[in-house]
LOBAPA-917067 format. One record per residue (C-alpha): residue in three letters; x, y, z. Coordinates in steps of 0.25 Angstrom, whole numbers, plus 2048, in hexadecimal, padded with zeros to 3 digits. Example, Ala and Ser with C-alpha at 12.3 -4.5 7.8 and 13.67 -1.06 7.14 Angstrom:
ala8317EE81F ser8377FC81D 
***
This chain:
met9D8B30481 ile9CCB35480 arg9CEB41482 trp9D9B41478 leu9CFB3C46E ile9C7B4546F gly9D2B52471 ala9D7B4B463 ile9C7B4B45D gly9C6B5C460 leu9D4B5E459 thr9CFB5744E val9C2B5E44D ala9C9B6C44F thr9D4B69445 thr9C9B6543B gln9C2B7043E ala9CEB7943D leu9CFB7242F ala9C1B7642B ala9C2B8342D asp9C3B8F423 pro9D0B9041B leu9D8B9A41F glu9D6BA5410 ile9E2BAC40A gly9E0BB53FF ile9EABBA3F6 gly9E7BC33EC tyr9EDBC83DE leu9F0BD43D8 arg9F2BD73C8 gln9EFBDD3BC ala9E4BD93B4 ser9ECBD93A7 val9F9BCF3A6 lysA07BD53A1 proA07BD1391 alaA13BCD38F leuA1CBD0381 serA1DBC237B leuA0EBBA378 valA14BAE37E gluA16BB338B glnA08BB938F proA06BB939C ala9F9BB13A1 glu9EDBB93A6 asn9EDBB13B5 asn9FEBB43B5 glyA03BB63C3 val9F5BB23C9 ala9F6BA43C4 glyA00BA33CC ala9FBBA83D9 gln9EFB9F3D7 leu9F9B933D6 ala9FEB963E4 ile9F2B973E9 glu9EEB893E6 asp9FCB863ED asn9F9B903F9 asn9EBB873FB thr9F1B7A3FA thr9FAB7C407 gly9EBB8640C lys9E5B7740B phe9EDB73416 leu9F0B8041F asn9DEB8441C gln9E4B8F414 his9DDB95408 phe9E4B9D3FB thr9DBBA63F3 leu9E1BAF3E8 thr9D9BBC3E2 glu9DDBC13D5 val9DBBCF3D1 arg9DFBD73C4 leu9E1BE43C3 lys9DABE93B6 gln9E0BF73AF gly9DDC023BA asp9DABFB3C5 asp9DFBFF3D3 pro9EABF43D9 val9E6BF83E8 lys9DABF93E5 ala9D8BEB3E0 ala9E3BE53E9 gly9DABEC3F6 val9CFBE23F2 leu9D8BD73F0 ala9DDBDA3FC glu9D0BD9405 his9CFBC9403 ser9DFBC73FF gly9EABC9409 phe9F4BC6400 ile9F6BCB3EF ile9FEBC93E5 alaA02BD33DD aspA05BD33CE leuA07BE33CD proA0FBEE3C8 alaA18BF33D3 aspA10C003D5 aspA03BF93D5 leuA09BEF3E1 leuA0EBFD3E9 lysA01C033E7 val9F8BF43ED alaA04BF23F9 aspA03BFF3FC ala9F3BFD3FD leu9F3BF1403 arg9FEBF240E asp9F7BF741B arg9EBBEB418 gly9F6BDF41A thr9F4BDA40C valA01BD4406 leuA04BD43F7 leuA0FBCB3F0 aspA13BD03E4 alaA14BC83D9 glyA16BCF3CC serA1FBDD3D0 ileA2CBDC3CD aspA30BE93CF aspA3DBEA3D9 argA36BF63E0 leuA2CBEF3E7 argA38BE93F0 gluA3FBF53F2 glnA3CC053F2 aspA2BC013F2 cysA2CBF33F9 argA1DBF2401 alaA1CBE940E asnA10BE240A valA19BDC3FC valA1DBCF3F9 hisA24BD03EE valA24BC23E6 alaA28BC83D6 proA38BC93D4 thrA3BBD73D3 argA43BDB3C6 thrA4FBDA3CD metA4CBCA3D1 leuA4BBC83C3 alaA57BD23BC aspA5FBCC3C9 glyA5CBBD3C5 leuA5EBBF3B7 alaA6BBC83B9 glnA71BBB3BF tyrA6EBB13B6 leuA74BB83AA valA80BBB3B3 trpA81BAD3B5 lysA81BAB3A7 glnA8CBB63A5 trpA82BBE39D lysA88BCA3A3 argA86BD5398 trpA78BDB398 leuA72BE338C leuA66BE9393 valA59BEC38B valA4FBF6393 glyA40BF7390 serA3AC04392 hisA31C0239C aspA31C053A9 asnA32BF73AF aspA3DBF43A5 lysA45BFD3AB leuA42BF83B9 tyrA49BEB3B4 alaA54BF03AE aspA57BF83B9 alaA57BE83C0 leuA60BE33B6 argA6ABEE3B7 argA6BBEC3C5 alaA6BBDC3C2 alaA77BDF3B6 thrA7FBE53C3 argA7CBDD3CF pheA7FBD13C6 glyA8CBD53BE alaA85BD83B1 lysA88BE43A8 ileA7DBEA3A0 valA87BEE393 glnA7ABF738D gluA6CBFC390 argA61BFD386 thrA53C02386 pheA49BFD37D gluA3DC0837B aspA2FC0237B thrA27C09372 glyA1AC04373 glyA1ABFA367 alaA10BF1364 argA18BE636B argA0EBDC366 thrA0BBDD357 aspA14BD834B serA1ABE6349 glyA1DBE7358 valA24BD935B thrA2CBDC34F leuA31BE8352 ileA38BE535E glnA3DBD935B argA43BE0350 glnA48BEA358 metA51BE1363 proA5CBDD358 valA60BED357 pheA5DBEF363 thrA66BE736A glnA72BE935F glnA7FBF0364 alaA7FBED372 proA8ABEA37A alaA90BDC37C tyrA85BD6384 aspA81BC738B valA73BC938C leuA6ABD4389 leuA60BD6393 alaA51BDD392 alaA49BE539B aspA3CBE5397 gluA30BE23A1 serA26BE9396 gluA29BDF38C valA2DBE7381 pheA38BE337A alaA3FBD8383 serA3ABCC37B tyrA3EBCF36F leuA4EBCF374 proA50BBF374 tyrA56BBB366 argA54BC9361 thrA62BD0366 trpA6CBD635D aspA77BCD363 proA73BBE36A argA71BC0378 proA68BBB383 valA5CBC3387 alaA59BC4396 glyA4FBCD3A0 serA41BD1399 alaA43BC5390 glyA4CBBB38B leuA51BB5399 metA47BBB3A4 proA49BBA3B3 thrA3BBB83B9 serA37BB13C6 trpA30BA43BF aspA30B9C3B1 alaA27B923AD alaA35B8A3AA hisA38B893B7 aspA38B7B3BC glnA41B7B3CA trpA3CB7B3D7 glyA2EB753D6 alaA29B803CA ileA25B743C1 glnA1CB6F3CB ileA15B7F3CC glnA16B813BE asnA0EB743BB argA03B783C4 pheA02B863C0 valA02B823B2 lys9F5B783B3 leu9EFB823BA asn9F2B8E3B0 ser9F7B873A3 argA02B8F3A2 hisA11B923AA metA14B9A3B4 thrA19BA63B4 alaA22BB03BC leuA13BB73C1 aspA0DBAB3C4 metA17BA63CC glnA1ABB23D5 alaA0BBB33D6 trpA0CBA53DD thrA18BA83E5 alaA10BB43EC serA04BAB3EE argA0DBA03F4 ileA12BAA3FE valA05BAD403 glyA02B9E404 gluA0EB9A409 alaA0EBA5413 alaA00BA2417 serA01B9541A argA0DB96425 thrA06BA142C asn9F7B9B42B ser9F3BA8429 asn9ECBB241E asp9EEBBC425 pro9F8BC641A lysA00BCC425 thrA04BBF42D valA06BB941F pheA0DBC441C asnA16BC4426 pheA1ABB4426 ileA1DBB8416 lysA28BC241B serA2DBBC426 proA3ABB1424 aspA33BA4427 pheA2BBA6419 serA2FB9E40A valA26B9B402 alaA28B8E3F8 glyA2DB953EB leuA39B8E3EA argA33B803E7 argA2AB883DD alaA35B903D5 ileA32B9D3DC argA41BA33E1 ileA46BA53D5 leuA4DBB13D3 leuA5DBB13D5 serA5CBC13D9 argA5BBC63E9 hisA5BBD23E6 glyA53BDB3F0 hisA48BD73FA serA3BBD03F9 serA2FBD1402 proA2EBC9408 argA3CBC640B alaA3CBB840D pheA37BB63FF argA43BB53F6 pheA45BB23E8 argA51BA83E6 glyA56B9E3DE lysA59B9E3CE alaA53BA83C6 leuA49BA33BC pheA48BA73AC argA41BA73A0 thrA42BA9392 proA35BAE38A hisA30BA937B proA39BB3373 aspA30BBA36B proA24BBF370 
***
């Protein structure tokens, strides 16, 4: 009896010492441009902490679990000013962060991925939607959280076809990203049985978009620009550069709905979403930031939670160990309960293969006027 009691006391002391040990530190970096891309509409300007706020909320969630597992998560943000080298900044960040959430253009993301490949740093793409990042320019050390243009176009197409709006008038901007989105919409039309009855190009002449005269000029162009079109059910705008699409709703020559870059827009998240625990996460986010969650916030939240979930399951802060578990069939993140898996499309492959977008598509209808 005495021997058993002594053993129990020794076990208790050993357990207390283990719990009192320093927590396992897990650093997550956040790399992005210093300036937030402005929106055309003045009522929809993104917040300065767009994206970062979502990652910070996930850090709190990670640390809630970490208290019980003796783990501690931190977030280090680096903002790239104009002219800064993203590779150099990522190298400095990687010295104390084995995982980096990246909100970068596709070319910069590839440069950073190649530079950090041999260091074992894991990148989580939360901002770039280029399809080529998962296809010909796929990198083994990158986890893609942001949906691709093809995913977004597929989700939108499925809804439009379900509504029997199968005849599309496609209006494409003159910038490269606009053309990439148009390619995704054309593919979606072929895949789901829609027909593009006509395509038109809206040239960006570089006018002052936010002056009274510039706004009035573009608004007045819309009825004339859209007249004499073949019979169509919906107008699709491919305007990622935000030059003209916001002026299309309620200004087309024929009374037709607008979708794509304005009107009915596919997105990975919207503040109006209220299923699968979305209200709970929205309320917590609003309490911390005094604004609603954006798609970028949710994508960054997901990226941070991927690291937190894998680290808790492996009880490790080693990037290689955590990354191997993320890529394994056993990995999953509780995104369904928090409204993460919301895209209809299953096109292409995701890295890791165990993390896929599923469920219902979300759409948002912005304010019609800038």
